[in-house]
C-alpha positions in Angstrom: 10.2 57.9 90.8 8.0 55.8 93.1 7.6 56.7 96.8 8.8 59.8 98.7 11.9 61.7 97.7 14.9 62.1 99.9 13.8 65.6 101.0 10.3 64.3 101.9 11.7 61.5 104.0 14.0 63.8 106.0 11.8 66.9 106.1 10.9 67.8 109.7 8.6 70.6 108.8 5.5 68.4 108.6 4.0 69.8 105.4 5.1 67.6 102.6 4.4 68.7 99.0 3.4 65.1 98.1 1.1 64.6 101.1 3.5 62.3 102.9 3.8 61.8 106.6 3.0 64.6 108.9 5.3 65.3 111.8 8.6 64.6 110.0 10.4 61.3 109.3 13.3 61.5 111.7 13.1 59.5 114.9 14.6 61.1 117.9 15.4 58.9 120.9 15.7 60.2 124.3 17.8 58.4 127.0 16.2 60.5 129.8 19.7 60.8 131.2 20.1 64.6 131.1 23.4 65.3 132.7 24.9 61.9 132.2 24.2 61.9 128.5 25.7 65.4 128.2 29.0 64.3 129.7 29.0 61.2 127.5 28.3 63.5 124.5 31.2 65.8 125.6 33.5 62.9 126.0 32.5 61.6 122.5 33.0 65.0 120.9 36.5 65.3 122.6 37.5 61.8 121.3 36.2 62.6 117.9 38.1 65.9 117.8 41.3 64.1 118.8 40.8 61.5 116.1 40.2 64.2 113.5 43.3 66.0 114.6 45.3 62.8 114.2 43.8 62.1 110.8 44.5 65.7 109.6 48.1 65.4 110.8 48.6 62.0 109.0 47.0 63.3 105.8 49.1 66.4 105.8 52.3 64.4 106.3 51.3 62.0 103.6 50.5 64.8 101.2 53.9 66.5 101.9 55.7 63.1 101.2 53.6 62.7 98.0 54.4 66.2 96.8 58.1 65.8 97.5 58.3 62.4 95.8 56.3 63.6 92.8 58.6 66.6 92.4 61.7 64.4 92.6 60.2 62.0 90.1 59.3 64.7 87.6 62.7 66.2 87.9 64.3 62.8 87.3 62.2 62.3 84.2 62.9 65.8 83.0 66.7 65.3 83.5 66.6 62.0 81.6 64.6 63.5 78.7 67.0 66.6 78.6 70.0 64.3 78.5 68.7 62.3 75.5 67.5 65.3 73.5 70.6 67.4 73.9 73.2 65.0 72.5 75.3 66.8 69.9 
């Protein structure tokens, strides 16, 4: 494998086993906005949390519909098979 590994690229410890970059590979940007960026971050986290709650609700509802539909489908197939095999 040529180049640095994934762990070397994202390691922030500064001492790479392969002698790569010192000081870590991640770039951290600062807006210098202190309180304003904290409120923006809080708003973003709140919106993200609301979105995840909605996604979880929709996924749960879809799973319940899939589960009920599958159960009905399997029961229908079982009944059809039972009718054809039990003719005397």
